C-alpha positions in Angstrom: 4.4 5.0 10.0 2.7 6.2 13.5 3.2 2.8 15.4 0.7 1.6 18.7 0.8 -1.4 20.1 -3.4 -2.7 20.9 -3.0 -5.9 22.6 -1.9 -8.7 20.5 -1.6 -6.6 17.3 0.6 -3.9 15.9 -1.2 -1.4 14.2 -0.2 1.7 12.2 -3.0 4.1 10.3 -1.9 4.3 6.6 -3.1 6.4 3.7 -3.5 4.4 0.2 -2.4 5.8 -3.3 -5.6 6.7 -4.2 -6.3 8.8 -1.1 -8.4 6.0 0.8 -8.1 5.8 4.9 -7.2 2.1 6.4 -5.4 0.7 9.0 -2.8 -1.9 8.6 -2.6 -4.3 11.8 0.1 -6.4 12.1 -0.6 -10.0 14.0 1.6 -12.5 12.7 4.8 -13.4 11.0 5.4 -12.7 7.2 5.3 -16.4 6.4 1.2 -16.1 7.7 -0.9 -15.1 4.9 -2.6 -13.1 7.1 -0.1 -11.6 9.7 -0.7 -8.7 7.9 -3.8 -6.7 7.0 -5.0 -4.0 5.6 -8.5 -2.3 6.9 -9.7 0.2 4.8 -11.9 2.8 6.9 -14.7 3.5 4.0 -14.8 -0.1 2.2 -18.7 -0.2 1.1 -19.1 -3.4 1.6 -18.3 -5.8 5.2 -15.7 -7.3 3.7 -13.6 -4.5 4.2 -9.9 -6.2 5.5 -6.8 -7.9 3.4 -3.9 -9.0 3.1 -1.5 -6.8 2.8 0.1 -8.8 0.2 -3.0 -8.7 -2.1 -2.7 -4.6 -1.8 0.6 -4.5 -2.6 -0.3 -2.3 -5.7 -2.3 0.4 -3.5 -0.3 1.1 -1.3 3.2 3.9 -1.8 6.1 1.8 -1.7 7.9 3.4 1.8 4.3 2.1 3.7 5.1 -1.2 2.2 8.6 -1.6 3.0 8.1 -0.2 6.4 5.2 -2.6 6.8 7.8 -5.0 6.1 10.7 -4.9 8.2 7.9 -3.8 11.0 6.4 -7.2 10.6 9.9 -8.8 11.0 10.8 -6.8 13.6 7.8 -7.9 15.8 7.4 -11.3 14.6 10.5 -12.3 12.6 13.7 -14.5 13.5 16.1 -12.0 12.0 18.2 -9.8 13.7 16.5 -6.7 13.7 15.8 -4.7 16.8 12.8 -4.9 18.7 10.6 -1.3 18.4 9.9 0.3 21.5 6.1 0.4 21.1 
């Protein structure tokens, strides 16, 4: 994934397993249910933002792991090295 800072959030483009385009937005740690959101680019309704935890089945496993690791690196308490963004 290609992570970058956008204000207080960390974002990356993503492609779901079915080919849909999305953006991952990290704003808080894993303890917050809305700390990692997936925003669909082509959603047919106004509701186009979903917690990553609700979209795991639609994601590539490597992307899901990358999201969890980056979320922990930025907002977590584990000893993972902070990213240079």
